C-alpha positions as CSV (number, residue, x, y, z in Angstrom):
1,M,128.5,95.1,123.3
2,S,128.8,99.7,124.3
3,L,125.0,101.1,122.9
4,L,128.4,102.9,120.0
5,R,129.3,99.3,118.9
6,H,126.0,98.1,118.6
7,A,125.3,101.1,116.3
8,L,128.1,100.9,114.6
9,A,127.7,96.9,113.9
10,I,124.1,97.5,112.3
11,S,126.2,100.7,110.2
12,L,128.2,98.7,108.7
13,L,125.9,95.7,107.8
14,L,123.6,98.2,106.4
15,S,126.0,99.4,104.6
16,S,127.6,96.6,103.5
17,T,124.1,95.6,102.0
18,W,123.4,98.5,100.5
19,C,126.9,98.6,98.4
20,Y,125.5,95.1,97.8
21,A,123.0,96.3,95.9
22,T,123.7,98.3,93.9
23,N,126.3,96.4,92.4
24,T,124.8,96.2,88.9
25,S,127.1,93.5,87.7
26,D,125.7,91.2,90.1
27,V,122.0,91.8,89.4
28,E,122.9,91.8,85.5
29,R,123.8,88.7,86.0
30,W,121.1,87.2,87.0
31,L,118.8,88.9,84.8
32,Q,121.0,87.6,81.8
33,L,120.7,84.0,83.4
34,M,117.2,84.0,83.8
35,H,116.2,85.7,80.2
36,S,118.0,83.0,78.2
37,A,116.4,80.4,80.2
38,S,112.9,81.5,80.0
39,H,114.0,80.9,76.1
40,T,116.6,77.7,76.0
41,L,115.7,74.9,78.6
42,N,113.2,72.0,77.8
43,Y,110.7,71.7,80.7
44,N,107.9,70.2,81.5
45,G,105.9,71.5,85.6
46,T,102.8,73.3,87.0
47,F,102.8,77.2,87.8
48,V,100.1,78.8,90.1
49,Y,99.3,82.6,88.5
50,Q,96.9,84.5,90.4
51,Q,95.7,87.8,90.2
52,G,93.9,89.8,92.7
53,K,91.6,86.7,93.6
54,Q,91.4,84.7,90.7
55,L,93.6,82.1,91.1
56,T,94.3,79.1,88.2
57,A,96.7,76.7,87.9
58,M,98.7,75.9,84.5
59,R,101.1,72.4,83.1
60,I,103.7,73.8,80.6
61,V,105.8,72.2,78.0
62,H,108.2,74.1,76.7
63,A,110.6,73.3,74.0
64,V,113.8,74.5,71.6
65,D,114.7,72.7,69.1
66,E,116.9,73.7,65.7
67,E,114.0,72.6,63.7
68,N,111.1,74.1,65.9
69,G,112.2,76.5,67.3
70,E,111.0,77.1,70.1
71,R,107.7,75.9,71.6
72,A,105.4,76.0,74.4
73,R,101.6,74.0,75.1
74,L,99.3,75.9,78.5
75,V,96.6,73.9,79.4
76,S,94.0,75.6,82.5
77,Q,94.1,73.0,85.4
78,D,90.4,73.1,85.4
79,A,87.5,71.3,84.9
80,I,87.1,73.5,81.4
81,G,90.7,72.0,80.4
82,R,91.6,75.8,78.1
83,E,94.6,75.9,75.9
84,V,97.6,78.0,74.7
85,I,100.1,76.2,71.9
86,H,102.8,79.1,71.4
87,S,104.8,78.1,68.3
88,R,107.0,80.1,65.3
89,D,104.5,80.8,63.2
90,R,100.9,80.8,64.7
91,V,99.4,80.8,68.7
92,L,96.3,78.4,68.9
93,C,93.6,78.9,72.3
94,I,91.7,76.0,72.5
95,L,88.5,76.9,74.3
96,P,86.7,73.5,74.3
97,D,83.7,75.4,76.7
98,V,82.6,76.8,73.0
99,R,83.8,74.3,71.0
100,S,86.1,76.5,69.6
101,V,90.1,77.5,68.5
102,M,91.7,80.4,68.1
103,V,94.4,81.2,65.6
104,E,96.8,84.2,65.6
105,K,99.1,83.7,62.6
106,G,102.9,85.4,63.7
107,R,105.0,84.8,67.4
108,Q,103.2,86.1,70.3
109,E,105.3,86.2,73.6
110,S,104.3,84.2,75.9
111,E,103.4,85.9,79.6
112,F,105.0,82.7,81.6
113,P,107.2,82.6,83.0
114,P,107.5,86.4,83.2
115,E,110.2,88.5,81.9
116,F,112.7,91.5,83.0
117,P,114.9,93.8,81.5
118,V,118.7,92.6,81.6
119,D,120.3,96.1,81.7
120,V,119.1,98.2,85.2
121,E,122.1,100.8,85.3
122,D,119.2,103.4,83.3
123,L,117.0,101.4,86.1
124,M,119.3,102.4,90.3
125,D,117.5,106.8,89.8
126,T,114.0,104.9,90.5
127,Y,114.7,101.7,91.5
128,I,116.6,99.4,94.3
129,F,117.9,96.8,93.6
130,V,118.7,94.1,96.6
131,L,120.0,90.4,95.8
132,E,119.0,88.2,99.0
133,K,119.6,85.3,100.5
134,Q,119.3,82.1,98.4
135,E,115.6,80.2,98.9
136,K,114.4,77.0,97.8
137,V,111.0,76.8,95.7
138,A,109.3,74.0,93.7
139,G,112.1,71.8,95.9
140,R,115.1,74.1,94.3
141,I,117.4,76.5,95.4
142,A,116.9,80.1,94.4
143,Q,118.6,83.5,94.1
144,K,116.3,86.6,95.6
145,L,115.9,89.4,94.0
146,V,113.6,92.1,94.8
147,I,113.5,95.0,93.1
148,R,112.4,98.6,94.8
149,P,110.8,101.0,93.8
150,K,111.9,105.0,95.3
151,D,108.4,105.9,95.2
152,N,104.8,105.2,94.6
153,F,104.5,105.8,91.1
154,R,105.5,101.6,90.7
155,Y,105.4,98.3,91.4
156,E,108.0,96.4,93.9
157,N,109.0,93.3,92.3
158,R,110.3,90.3,93.7
159,L,112.5,87.4,92.0
160,W,112.9,84.2,92.9
161,I,115.6,82.9,90.0
162,D,116.9,79.1,90.1
163,A,120.3,78.5,91.0
164,K,121.4,76.1,89.2
165,T,119.5,77.0,85.4
166,G,118.6,80.7,86.0
167,L,114.6,80.3,85.1
168,L,112.4,82.3,86.7
169,L,110.7,80.1,89.5
170,Q,108.4,82.0,91.1
171,K,107.8,86.4,91.0
172,K,105.4,88.3,93.9
173,M,104.6,92.1,93.1
174,Y,103.1,94.3,95.7
175,D,101.4,98.0,95.5
176,E,102.8,100.8,97.0
177,R,100.7,99.7,100.2
178,K,102.7,96.4,100.3
179,R,100.1,94.3,99.3
180,L,100.1,91.4,97.1
181,I,98.3,92.0,93.9
182,E,100.2,89.0,91.7
183,H,101.8,86.1,91.9
184,F,103.6,82.9,90.0
185,M,105.1,80.4,91.0
186,F,106.4,76.8,90.0
187,T,105.5,74.2,91.8
188,E,106.5,71.3,90.3
189,L,109.7,71.5,87.7
190,Q,111.2,69.1,85.7
191,F,113.7,70.1,83.2
192,V,114.6,67.9,80.3
193,D,116.4,66.9,77.5
194,Q,114.1,66.6,74.5
195,I,110.8,67.1,74.9
196,D,108.4,65.1,72.9
197,D,106.6,66.5,70.5
198,A,103.4,64.9,70.7
199,E,103.9,66.8,74.8
200,L,103.1,70.3,72.0
201,E,100.0,69.2,70.4
202,P,96.7,69.8,71.0
203,S,94.2,67.7,72.4
204,I,91.4,68.0,70.1
205,T,90.8,67.1,66.7
206,S,89.8,70.1,64.2
207,K,86.6,67.6,62.9
208,D,84.7,68.8,66.7
209,Y,85.3,72.3,67.3
210,K,85.8,75.4,65.1
211,W,88.3,76.7,64.0
212,I,88.4,80.7,63.8
213,E,91.4,83.1,62.7
214,T,91.3,86.7,64.0
215,E,91.8,89.3,61.5
216,D,94.8,90.9,61.0
217,A,95.0,93.7,62.5
218,P,95.5,97.5,60.5
219,Y,99.3,98.0,60.0
220,P,100.3,100.7,63.0
221,E,101.5,104.2,61.3
222,E,103.9,106.1,62.7
223,S,102.4,108.7,65.2
224,K,101.1,112.2,62.9
225,G,102.6,114.1,65.8
226,G,99.7,117.0,68.2
227,W,100.1,114.0,71.2
228,T,101.6,114.5,73.7
229,V,102.0,114.1,78.1
230,L,103.1,116.9,79.7
231,N,103.4,115.1,83.1
232,L,105.1,112.0,83.8
233,P,106.5,110.5,86.6
234,A,109.8,110.2,87.4
235,G,111.8,108.1,85.3
236,F,109.5,108.0,81.7
237,Y,109.3,108.6,78.7
238,E,107.6,108.4,75.5
239,D,108.5,104.8,74.3
240,V,106.6,104.2,71.1
241,A,103.4,106.8,69.8
242,R,101.5,104.4,66.7
243,H,98.3,105.7,65.1
244,H,96.6,103.7,63.4
245,R,92.7,101.9,62.8
246,L,90.4,99.9,64.3
247,P,88.8,96.9,63.0
248,N,85.9,97.4,60.9
249,S,85.9,100.7,61.1
250,K,86.6,104.1,60.1
251,S,87.8,105.3,63.9
252,Y,91.8,106.5,63.8
253,I,93.0,105.2,67.7
254,D,96.3,107.3,69.0
255,H,98.4,104.6,70.9
256,L,101.2,106.3,73.0
257,V,103.2,104.1,75.2
258,Y,105.5,105.4,78.1
259,T,107.9,103.5,80.4
260,D,110.4,103.8,82.4
261,G,113.2,100.2,80.9
262,L,110.5,98.0,83.7
263,S,106.8,99.7,84.3
264,T,104.9,100.3,81.5
265,V,101.6,102.5,80.9
266,S,99.6,103.1,77.3
267,V,98.0,105.6,76.0
268,F,94.9,105.2,74.3
269,I,92.6,108.2,72.5
270,E,89.7,107.4,70.2
271,P,86.8,110.2,69.0
272,L,83.4,109.9,70.7
273,T,81.0,109.0,68.6
274,V,77.1,107.8,69.7
275,K,77.5,104.9,70.7
276,S,80.4,105.4,73.3
277,K,80.0,103.9,76.6
278,K,83.7,104.1,77.5
279,L,85.3,104.0,81.0
280,N,84.7,107.4,82.9
281,G,87.3,107.0,86.3
282,V,89.0,103.9,87.5
283,S,88.8,99.8,87.0
284,R,91.5,97.4,88.5
285,L,91.8,93.3,88.1
286,G,94.6,92.8,90.3
287,A,97.8,94.1,88.8
288,V,96.2,95.8,86.3
289,N,94.9,99.1,86.3
290,A,93.0,101.5,84.6
291,Y,91.8,105.1,84.7
292,G,89.7,106.7,81.4
293,R,88.6,110.3,81.0
294,V,86.1,111.5,78.8
295,T,86.5,114.7,77.0
296,E,84.4,117.2,74.4
297,R,85.8,114.9,71.7
298,F,88.5,111.8,73.1
299,H,88.4,109.2,75.2
300,I,91.5,108.7,76.8
301,L,92.4,105.3,78.5
302,A,95.9,104.7,80.0
303,V,96.6,100.7,81.2
304,G,99.3,99.8,83.4
305,E,100.5,97.5,85.6
306,V,101.4,100.3,87.8
307,P,100.3,102.2,90.7
308,Q,96.8,104.2,89.5
309,A,98.1,108.0,91.0
310,T,100.4,107.7,87.6
311,L,98.3,106.2,85.4
312,K,96.3,109.4,86.8
313,M,99.4,111.6,86.3
314,I,99.1,110.2,82.6
315,N,96.4,110.3,81.7
316,N,95.3,114.6,83.3
317,S,98.3,115.4,81.4
318,V,97.0,114.2,78.0
319,Y,97.7,117.5,75.1
320,Y,97.2,118.0,71.9
321,D,99.8,120.4,70.6
322,E,98.6,122.0,66.5
323,S,101.7,123.1,66.2
324,D,103.0,120.2,66.4
325,T,101.2,118.2,63.6
326,P,102.4,118.4,59.9
C-alpha cells in the first residue's frame, strides 16, 4: 500500500470513529439503559471501590418491588463489617467498631452504582463521547463508553455498561494528567427474580447498639442574592444558590452549586469567627479536591470531583455584589 493510500485509510477510519462517537442517540440509549437498570433490577454482588490509595470491598443487595419500593444493603467486607441500609424513608449506617447506628430520615441516594446524565446534547461542547469495543467485566459482556473532556477543567470517565441489563459494571475516572484517581468495579454479580427480605435486614439488634437519630438540618432558603462567581470554566453555570443556618449555631452559610451537566462544584461561604480553623489552600482525597480561601470576613471553600485549577478559578472569583441584594 502506498503512503498516500495508507494515510487515506487512516483518515477514513478516524472519520468513521468520530461520527460514531458523536452520535448522541446511541450514547443516550446506553445511558438511559444504565439509569433504568440502577433503579429497577434485583441483584446481589461484590464490588471494589478505590479512591486514591484507599481500597474498599463491599457486598451489595439491591431490590425493587411495588410494596417497599427501592431498597439496598451494603456491607463492608473488611474486619469491621460496617453496613449501610437504604429504604424508602430512612438510611441506617451501622458502625460495629463503635457499637452505634446512625439513622437518617428521608430517602438518600446511594452512590453505588454511580449515575450519569442521560441527555448529552448540552455536553457536546465540553466532552467527547466515544463508544468503544465491548469488553468483559465480572464475566459479563460490557459496552465501553469513554467521556473525554475537551479541556483540563474536568475529569475523564470511562464506563463499562452491561450489554444485557444495562447495569454499570465498572467506572474509571482519570485526572488531567491521565492518572487513575477513582475506580468502581463489580467483581461478582448475580441477577435474580426476587430478593428475600432477610437479606436486606441489619445484622445487629437494637439492644446491643446505641441508636442515634440525626437532627434535621435547617431548611435552606433561597439565596438572598449578592454572592456570585465572576469567572467560570466554559460550560459551567449556576445550578443552586442556598442560604441556611448551621446546625446548633447562629451563623449562616451560603451554598452555591455550579455544574456543566456532568461535573459539579460546591462553594461554601461562611463568616469567620475567632475560633475558626479553616482550610486555606488545597486538599485532596482521591478524585475529590478542595480549595479554601480566607478573606477578612469570610471563609470560602470550593469542593468537587474536578481538577484543582477548576476550583481555584471559581473560588478566586467569588464576589459579593451589594447592589444585587434586596
